[in-house]
Phi, psi and omega in degrees: 000164183214175175218156178223164172262127181204141178054032176082006180226171172266134180236124176273136183211168175213146183240137174239142175091183186269140182296335182284348180274160173304146185256138169238135175255127181257124184248125183278168183271188185303120178079349183277152177258179182299339181287355170304321176272092190295149182307319181297323178294315179297321179294324177300317177293318181299326179291344175268026177062048178232134170276126186249130176240122171245150184206163174272124171300159171304145180070021177212153176059230184255008174279172185303134176261152183248054182304320185294343181283345179075189183260122181290149176274095187294328180299315180289329178293315177299320180294317179298319178297318179295325181273357181072026181264157178299146181238125179265126180229164180297328178197174185238170173295332175296319176299319182290326174292322177294331174300320179296316178298319178295322177297316178298318178301312183297328180267004178058046177248118184286320187215147180210164169275133186246122185232131178220152178244134178060239175303325177300325176294324177295316178297319178298319178298315179297318178303318185299319180267345180270329181230060187298333181281351185256359187243131176274314176204161183246132173237114182249115184249132178038052184234198187205159176274352188086008179300116183291348180273353176293154174304137184265155176299142180291149179302325181294314180292320179300319180297323181295315188274345181255356178293146178283123181288158179300152181277333181285138191303304184297319179296321178300313183298313181293320179297313184292324176299318178297320178299313181296324177298325181292329185245009183297155178304123183294334184270006183224145178293144179292132183260083188295318181297315178295317180298320180294317177302316182296316180296318180296312182295319181297316180295312184293328182283315180188096172278112186205073183292339182296327180299322182292331178292315179293323176296320179297322177298320179295324178297310181299317182294331183291324174071217188271119183262003190300324183297328178276319182294330182292347181263357182293146179236008183272155174301133184226135175242124178250124180242130183210148177270148181284347183240034182286118181276344181267308173242094181309158189305333178301332178294321177293318179296321178296320178299315181293325177291323186286318182273118185304139174059032178284152169261136180246123175247110176263129181253115183298128175085351180282139178256221180264058181194177181233081177303150181302334178293348178261347190301313184300316179298315182293314181297317180297320180293318179293315180299320178295319178300316182291319180294331183276353183236192188291159176259000000 
């Protein structure tokens, strides 16, 4: 892995595949590090003649942390959003989209396919309308437009995914595994060995729950993106699971309806995760999208 300076911060990244191939940038979700996009998944894309870039978002992994910004008061942020009042945050989703543009600049890549999962899908959407000349196609996975009329996450599930995990390593791993079991794709068997590896690597690489709180504040502050997304003219692929407990499947359908001429791929039984049983389907859909659009 390597790092570069871009958009005023340090960004940790890794590249798979040949530079001469079309490039896809993979953006992780809230609190997740670049290892969310597992090496085997990245290699599957690289074998389809795609250069793959995965990276740590700001406030996650080995990229710049925003300790000096402190911990946002999420209760007041949610209330301000509900009241339609301005929300002050350490940074915005626009800043995070600009990080992607800065990464491309540093790597001397003029244009790329931009793919994000969950919050990463939101950042990819913002990138698409903020940097239209830099994007070949958009891939939005298990994400949302920010439409307040979409079905909302249940309070029980929200409490599970926003709770601060234990600081001690073993306790963190067991806690996080239990969380994943609670929200795992109903149509696929739980992959405990894989989940444990992911939890261990994530903790050892960078245990930093405060970053996810600031990222969550940026999500809330960004609000409803439909007015911008409805003006996009780029090829778009929307991938969503039918059993997603965080962003119910209607959020994926809404994204595909909002962005003109989108393709919608619904994966039966998939939740707010990517079981290995979905990888082939997802990789084939992304590879097809890339082959059908610009290099």
